[in-house]
N, C-alpha and C positions, 0 to 999 in steps of 0.2 A: 372547144366544147360547144355542143349544139343543144339548145333547150326548146321544147315545143309547149305551147299553151293553147288550149281551146277555150274560148269564151262564147257562150250561147248568144245568138241574136235575141234581142228583146223587143217585143211589141207592147207599147203602152195602149191600154184600152180606154182609160180616162185618167185625168190627173188634175192636181192643184199645185201650181208652182209656189214655192216658198223661198223668198230671197232673204239673205242675211249677209252682213258685212264679213262674218267669219265663214269661209267656204265650207267648213265641215258642218256648220249649222244650217247651211242652205241645202235645199233638196226639193222633194215633192211628195205629196200624198197621192194615192191612186192605186191602180191595179194593172197587171199585165201578164204576158205569157213569155217564157223563155223557150227557144226552139233548139232542136238538136243539130241545127245548122247555124253558122255564125262566123266568127273570126278565128282563124288559126294564125298564131304568131310563132315564128321561128327566130330565136336569138342565137347568133353565132358570135362567140367571144374568143379572140385570138390575141395572144401576147407577142411581143417581139418587134413591134414598130417603135419609132422614135417618139411618137406623140399619141395623145388620146384622141381617137376618132369615133364618131357615132354616125351611122348611116341608116336611113329608113327607106323601105320600098313598099309600095302598095301593089298587090297582085303582080309582083315581079318587076315593076317599074320604079326606079329610084325617084324619090320626091324631095323637093326642097323644103327647108324648115318652115316656110310660110304656109305650105299646104298641109303640113303635119305637125303644127306647132304644139298640139297637146301631147302627142307621143314623144316628140323631141324633148319637151319640157320634162316629162316623166323620166325619160332616159338620162337626161342631163343631171337630174337629182339623184338617181340611183347608181349611176356608174361613178365610182370613187374618183375624186379629183386627181389622185396620185396614180390612177390606173394608166398604164402605158400599153396601148394595143388598139385593135380594131373591134368595134362592136357593130355588128350588122343585124338589123331587125327587119324581118320580112313578114309583112302582114297580108294575109289572103282572106278576102271577104266573099262569102257565099251570096250576099245580096248587095245591090248597088249602094254606094255612099249617098247619104242625104235623103233616103227614102223612108226613114223611120224605123230602122232595124237596130239602132244602137251601135252602129259600126265605130263611131268615134270613141265611145266608152269601151267597146270591145277591144279596140286597138290599144287604148290607154291602159286598161286593166290587164290585158294580155302581156303587154310590154312590162308593166310593173311586176307582175308575177314571175315572168321569166328572168328578169334581172335580179329580183329579190332571191329567187331560187339559186341564182349563180353567185351573187356577191354576199348573200346573207340577209335575212329579214324575216318578216312574218306575213301571213295572209292579211291581217287587219291593217298593218302599216302600209303594205303594198296597195290595198284597195283604197285607203285614205288618200294616198298620194295621187292615185288615178282620179279619184273623185274631186280632189282639190283643183287639179289642173283642168278637169272638165268644166268645173264651175267658173274658174278664173278666166278661161278662154271661151266661155259661153257655148260649150259643146252640148251640154245637157245638165239636168239636175238630179234625175233619179235612176238613170240606167245602171250605173256601177253597182249600187247597193242591191238593185233588183237582179242583176246578172249574178251577183255573188250568192243570192238566195236560191235561184233556180225555180223550176216548176211554174205554177200559176201563183204569182205573188201579189200580196196586198201591202202597200206601204202605209202603215197606220200612224207613224210618227216621222216627221221630216228630218232630214239631216243625212250626212254621209255615214259610211260604215263606222260602227262603234257608238254612234249617236242616234241615227234614225233607227226605227223599229220596223221590221218586215215580217209579216205572217204569210202562211201559204194555204191555199185551198186544196182540199182533197179532189182528185179527179179520176175519171175512168180513162180507158184507152182511146183518147181522142186523137184525130189528126188535125193539123192546122193548115188551112188553105190560105195562101197569101197571093194577092194580086197587086204587084208593085207597078204603078203607072207613072210616077214622077216624083220630083223633089218638092219639098215644102220647107221653107226656112224656119227653123225653130226660133232663131233670133228675131225674124220679122213678125212672127205670130206673137211672141212674148212681148214685143215692143208695141203691139197694136191695141186697139180698143176692145178686142175680143177677150182680153185677159179677165175683165170683170165677170163676163159670162162664164168663162172657164172656171174661175174660182167658185162662183155660185153653184154651178151645176156639178162641178167635180166634188165639192163637199157633200152635196146632197146624194150623189151617186155612192160615195164611200159610206155614208151613214146607212143607206139602204142595203148595201152589200154586206156590211158587218152585222146588220140585223137579220139577214137571211143569206148566209154565205154559200155559194155554189158557182161552178163555172157557168152554168146556164143563166143564172141571175146576173153574173158579171157581164155577159154578152148583151142581155137585155138593157142593162144600165149603160153599157158602152154606147149602144145605138141611140138611146135617149140623149146621152151627153153629146154625141157627135151632131145630132140634129138640132138640139136646143141651143147649142153654141153657134150654130150656123157654119161649122167647119165642114160638115157633110151636106153637100147640096149639088144641084145640077146633074150632070151626067154620072157622077160618082154615086149619087143617091139612087138614080135610076138603075144602075148596075147592082147596087146592094139589094134593091127590091126584086130584081130578076133572080139573084142568088137565093133570096129568102124563099122562093117558090119551091125549091128542091131540098131545103135543109130544115131541121126542126128548131134550131136556135138562130136568132137574127145575126146576120153578118154586121160588121161595123168598120169604121175607118181606122187605119193605122195612124197613131199619134206620135210624131207629126210627120206624115208623109202623104203624098197623093196616091192612096192605094187602099185596098180593103183586106180584111182577114175574117176568117170564120172558123169556128170549131165544128168538126165533122165527125159523125159516127162512121163506123166502117162501111155501112151500107149506103152512106150518103156521098162518099168520095167520088164515085164514078159520075153521078149526075151533076155534082157541083163542077167537076172538071169539064164536063160536057158544056155547061153554060158558058164558061170563060173561053173554052176552045172554039166554040161556034162563033164567038165574037172576035176571035183571033187576038186575044189578050195574053200577055205574059202571066205565068202563074208558077207556083211551086207548092208542094205539099210536104210538111215536115211533122215530126213527132215533137212532143214536149220534152225538154231536157230537165231531168231532175237532178238536184244536188248542185254542188259547187262547180266552177270551171275546172279544167284539168291542166296540170302542169307537171313536167318531168323531163328528164334527159331524153333526147331523141336519138334513137339508133334505127336508121332505115336507109 
């Protein structure tokens, strides 16, 4: 049996980390965008072997448990202990790992949904399992619940699925430009002195967004958050200023990755691409993914 799941890439615009001893009560406040590109997970389940085996691969390459501890933990919980057979999980990422696109959560949620579809379960239970292992292994705090919501999401109450509360903004037919330039360790940022600034500015940005909710307002607040926390600076800030010259809404920093994103109207796409192309920088343009992730039997 082969099951396929698609989980949208998720870009966080601004956030407030919320820690708790109970992983399902840990999470984040904030806002972000789900893309129509992201993580495709294929789960192949075959019986007939003498033992229970679970294997995971990233972009076609098998990975050891240490490199994929979150997805391995999710699979180990969801594959019944008395199952005898081979479970192979193939995760394909449209964006590089560690660049702020929620790949860790995408792999965890995609794995949880595919295995729950196969062995029995519910959307909520699968998402809670993915969130719990994300938190326990410090992969992230708010991506799973955000990816479950789709669209342009606003996390108004922290916590995992079933506990946290997510709202959505109405939006027009925007394109999302992403400029992924490098990694930024979530763990190192959240362990650093910048956390106090993130908490202060993130709460203020959320309050302002809820007072006047719109995608354009979110991008303005995202930019303020990125600059006031000191996360967006140097060459990345200069690049953001160059992009701003050809678009109507400010660009901002991908949280947490060394890169930028921007909401583009149809007539702004060409000029925005021109700016990053002239600088010979990597980029992609995606649509916004509405609704839940997708899961079902794969025949192809």
